[in-house]
C-alpha positions in Angstrom: 33.1 -13.6 -2.5 33.1 -9.8 -2.1 31.3 -8.3 0.8 28.2 -6.4 -0.3 28.3 -2.6 0.2 25.1 -1.7 2.0 23.5 1.7 1.7 20.7 1.9 4.2 18.2 4.8 3.8 15.7 6.2 6.2 13.2 8.1 4.0 11.2 11.2 5.1 9.4 13.8 3.1 12.2 16.3 2.5 15.4 14.4 3.3 17.1 11.0 3.3 19.3 9.7 6.1 22.0 7.5 4.6 24.1 5.0 6.6 26.7 2.7 5.3 27.7 0.0 7.8 30.7 -1.0 5.8 32.6 2.3 6.7 30.3 3.5 9.5 29.5 6.6 7.5 26.3 8.7 8.0 25.1 11.7 6.0 22.0 13.4 5.0 20.8 14.4 1.5 17.8 16.2 0.2 15.0 14.2 -1.4 15.2 16.6 -4.4 17.2 15.7 -7.5 20.3 17.5 -6.3 20.3 15.2 -3.3 20.5 12.1 -5.5 23.3 13.7 -7.4 25.2 14.0 -4.1 24.5 10.3 -3.4 25.8 9.3 -6.9 29.0 11.3 -6.4 29.5 9.7 -2.9 29.2 6.3 -4.5 31.7 7.2 -7.2 34.1 8.8 -4.7 34.2 5.6 -2.7 34.6 3.5 -5.9 31.8 1.2 -4.9 31.0 -1.2 -7.8 27.4 -1.1 -8.9 27.1 -4.9 -9.0 28.3 -5.1 -5.4 26.2 -2.3 -3.9 22.7 -2.7 -2.5 20.3 0.0 -1.3 17.8 -0.9 1.5 14.9 1.1 2.8 11.4 0.8 4.3 8.4 0.6 2.0 7.1 4.1 2.5 4.8 4.4 -0.5 5.1 7.5 -2.6 8.1 9.0 -0.7 10.2 6.1 -1.9 9.5 6.4 -5.6 12.4 8.8 -6.3 14.8 6.5 -4.6 13.5 3.5 -6.6 14.0 5.5 -9.8 17.5 6.4 -8.7 18.4 2.7 -8.1 16.8 1.6 -11.4 18.6 4.4 -13.4 22.0 3.4 -11.8 21.5 -0.4 -12.0 21.6 -0.7 -8.2 20.0 -3.7 -6.5 17.5 -2.5 -4.0 15.3 -4.0 -1.2 12.0 -2.5 0.0 11.7 -3.8 3.5 8.4 -4.2 5.4 8.1 -1.6 8.1 6.4 -4.0 10.5 9.2 -6.5 10.3 11.8 -3.9 11.1 9.7 -2.5 13.9 9.5 -6.0 15.5 13.2 -6.4 15.2 14.0 -3.4 17.4 13.7 -4.9 20.8 14.1 -2.5 23.7 15.1 0.9 22.5 15.5 4.4 24.0 14.7 7.4 22.0 14.4 7.6 18.2 16.0 9.6 15.4 16.5 9.2 11.7 20.1 8.2 11.9 19.3 5.4 14.4 16.5 4.3 12.0 18.9 4.1 9.1 21.3 2.1 11.2 18.4 -0.2 12.3 17.5 -0.8 8.6 21.1 -1.8 7.9 21.2 -4.1 10.9 17.9 -5.8 9.9 19.1 -6.3 6.3 22.5 -7.8 7.4 20.6 -10.2 9.7 17.9 -11.2 7.3 19.5 -10.8 3.8 19.9 -14.5 3.3 16.1 -14.9 3.0 15.3 -11.6 1.3 14.7 -11.2 -2.5 15.6 -8.0 -4.3 12.7 -5.7 -5.1 11.6 -4.6 -8.5 10.4 -1.2 -9.8 6.8 -0.9 -10.9 6.1 -1.4 -14.5 5.7 1.8 -16.6 1.9 1.5 -16.8 1.5 0.8 -13.1 3.6 3.8 -12.3 1.5 6.0 -14.6 -1.7 4.8 -13.1 -0.4 5.4 -9.6 0.4 9.0 -10.5 -3.1 9.5 -12.0 -4.8 7.8 -9.0 -2.9 10.0 -6.5 -4.1 13.1 -8.3 -7.6 11.8 -8.5 -7.8 10.8 -4.9 -6.5 14.2 -3.9 -9.2 15.9 -5.9 -11.9 13.6 -4.5 -10.7 14.6 -1.0 -10.9 18.3 -1.7 -14.2 18.0 -3.5 -15.7 16.4 -0.4 -14.4 19.3 1.7 -16.0 21.8 -0.7 -19.3 19.9 -0.7 -19.4 19.8 3.1 -18.7 23.6 3.2 -21.4 24.2 0.6 -23.9 22.2 2.6 -23.1 24.2 5.6 -23.5 27.5 3.7 -27.0 26.5 2.6 -28.4 24.7 5.7 -26.6 26.5 8.5 -26.0 29.9 7.2 -29.1 30.0 5.0 -27.3 31.3 1.9 -29.2 31.2 -1.4 -28.0 29.6 -4.6 -27.2 33.0 -6.1 -24.9 34.0 -3.2 -21.3 34.6 -4.5 -19.9 32.1 -1.9 -22.3 29.4 -2.9 -21.7 29.9 -6.6 -17.9 29.9 -6.2 -18.0 26.6 -4.4 -20.4 25.1 -6.9 -18.2 26.1 -9.8 -15.1 24.6 -8.0 -17.1 21.3 -7.4 -18.2 21.3 -11.1 -14.7 21.8 -12.3 -13.4 19.1 -10.0 -16.1 16.7 -11.2 -14.9 17.2 -14.8 -11.2 16.8 -13.9 -11.9 13.6 -11.9 -13.7 12.1 -14.9 -10.8 13.0 -17.2 -8.4 11.3 -14.8 -10.5 8.2 -14.6 -10.9 8.1 -18.4 -7.1 8.3 -18.7 -6.7 5.5 -16.2 -9.2 3.3 -18.1 -7.3 4.0 -21.4 -4.1 2.7 -19.8 -5.8 -0.3 -18.4 -7.5 -1.1 -21.7 -4.2 -0.9 -23.6 -2.5 -3.3 -21.2 -3.9 -6.8 -21.6 -2.4 -8.2 -18.4 -3.9 -5.4 -16.2 -7.1 -5.5 -18.1 -7.5 -9.3 -17.4 -6.6 -8.9 -13.8 -9.2 -6.2 -13.3 -11.9 -8.3 -14.9 -11.0 -11.3 -12.7 -11.0 -9.3 -9.5 -14.3 -7.6 -10.3 -15.9 -11.0 -10.7 -15.7 -11.4 -6.9 -18.7 -10.2 -4.9 -17.6 -7.2 -2.8 -14.7 -6.2 -5.1 -15.5 -3.2 -7.2 -13.4 -1.0 -9.4 -11.7 0.9 -6.6 -10.7 -2.2 -4.6 -9.6 -4.0 -7.8 -7.4 -1.1 -8.9 -6.1 -0.6 -5.3 -4.9 -4.2 -5.3 -3.4 -4.1 -8.8 -1.4 -1.0 -7.9 -0.3 -2.2 -4.4 0.9 -5.6 -5.7 2.2 -4.4 -9.1 -0.3 -6.6 -10.7 0.3 -9.4 -8.2 4.1 -9.5 -8.6 5.2 -8.1 -5.3 3.5 -10.6 -2.9 4.0 -14.4 -3.1 0.9 -15.3 -1.0 -2.4 -13.7 -0.1 -1.4 -13.9 3.6 1.5 -11.5 3.0 -0.8 -9.0 1.3 -3.4 -9.4 4.1 -0.6 -8.5 6.6 0.3 -5.5 4.4 -3.3 -4.2 4.4 -3.9 -4.8 8.1 -6.3 -7.7 7.5 -4.2 -10.3 9.3 -4.4 -10.1 13.1 -1.5 -11.3 15.2 -1.7 -13.1 18.5 -1.0 -11.1 21.7 -0.7 -13.3 24.8 1.6 -13.8 27.8 1.2 -16.3 30.6 -2.4 -16.2 31.8 -3.2 -13.0 30.1 -6.4 -13.3 28.0 -5.5 -14.0 24.4 -6.3 -11.3 21.9 -5.5 -10.8 18.2 -4.5 -7.4 17.1 -4.0 -5.8 13.7 -0.8 -3.8 13.2 -1.0 0.0 13.1 1.7 0.0 10.4 -0.8 -1.3 7.8 -1.9 0.6 4.7 -5.0 2.2 6.2 -6.4 3.4 2.9 -6.4 -0.1 1.5 -7.9 -1.5 4.7 -10.7 1.1 4.6 -11.7 0.2 1.1 -11.5 -3.5 1.8 -13.8 -3.0 4.8 -16.4 -1.5 2.5 -16.0 -4.4 0.2 -16.3 -6.9 3.1 -19.6 -5.3 4.2 -20.9 -5.5 0.6 -19.9 -9.1 0.3 -21.7 -10.0 3.6 -24.8 -8.3 2.2 -24.8 -9.8 -1.4 -22.9 -13.0 -1.2 -24.8 -16.0 0.3 -21.6 -17.8 1.4 -20.2 -14.7 3.1 -23.5 -13.9 4.8 -23.7 -17.5 6.2 -20.1 -17.3 7.4 -20.7 -13.9 9.1 -23.9 -15.1 10.8 -22.2 -18.3 12.0 -19.2 -16.4 13.6 -21.5 -13.8 15.2 -23.5 -16.7 16.8 -20.2 -18.1 18.1 -19.7 -14.9 20.0 -17.2 -13.1 17.7 -17.5 -9.4 17.5 -18.7 -7.7 14.3 -15.3 -6.0 13.9 -13.5 -9.3 14.2 -15.7 -11.1 11.7 -15.5 -8.2 9.2 -11.7 -8.5 9.4 -11.9 -12.2 8.6 -14.2 -11.4 5.6 -11.6 -8.9 4.4 -9.0 -11.7 4.5 -11.3 -14.0 2.6 -11.7 -11.3 -0.1 -8.0 -11.0 -0.4 -7.6 -14.8 -0.6 -10.2 -14.9 -3.4 -8.5 -12.2 -5.3 -5.2 -14.0 -5.2 -6.9 -17.3 -6.2 -8.7 -16.0 -9.3 -5.5 -14.2 -10.5 -3.3 -17.3 -10.0 -5.9 -19.6 -11.7 -6.9 -17.0 -14.3 -10.5 -17.9 -13.7 -13.4 -15.7 -12.7 -14.9 -16.2 -9.3 -17.8 -18.7 -9.1 -20.3 -17.5 -6.6 -21.1 -19.9 -3.7 -18.9 -22.5 -5.2 -17.2 -23.8 -2.0 -14.4 -25.7 -3.8 -13.1 -22.7 -5.6 -10.5 -22.3 -2.8 -10.0 -23.4 0.7 -9.2 -20.6 3.1 -8.9 -20.6 6.9 -8.9 -17.2 8.5 -10.7 -17.9 11.7 
């Protein structure tokens, strides 16, 4: 059996650090198209066979999309590795640089490859929705900034509605509102044209506390529930699965990793609070845990995990959630 050629990549915004443990070679390329041309020429120059070459890198979100497209276009097997898993494997280290990180990625893959499965590129519709959502979220962020500035102009500076500064900001906000609606309409059109995504969204939104934003967040992050085998894996990915932290007689605590997707976690927190308010079963669970001495933050985290478990359950069973039906699924997150 031929030894796999491993191309480990540490991804940053403007460059990629490449390390190949097979020949101990390290080099840097641009994340622009010409950088990938250089990587392609490097593979050809070494006469590495596509079927025997794998590309490994951390799951870095949008920064890794170009690399995924490169692998897909060149029929290269690739592995998106969990940043938390790699971080835990480091042990005691001194200093940090991108070359070392690429070497660490290669080392982790060589150690764990026997139990890792190749990653898959997002489907075409998921990729299209991600691009539209990224633009929408950016515009929502800037709109909020303009609205805050407009409020300050009126309340603090006392500017009137006919002031040129106020009118300019109002016009920008109005334009952004229109563009955001157009983006959302385009997203809805893609969803409506894809029966699988359409069904998943309907199933997810049947859960109390899961609205359109959380439903679409989850569909995109999981590639419509293809990237995670269990709800616990996704809970870890979103920072909703605390890990034990104890040593000897030290008081036991449970901490959530800082490497989690904070945007997903934030939206899930809003959903958890809504579920506690409007779902009788969640409200009873929340009150019971508070009476047991758990902190509000801890219990909300458990409710987030329960929401994730419910989402995975309804999708796996292809059945809408039945409110307060305790046998729908059995979940232990305490």
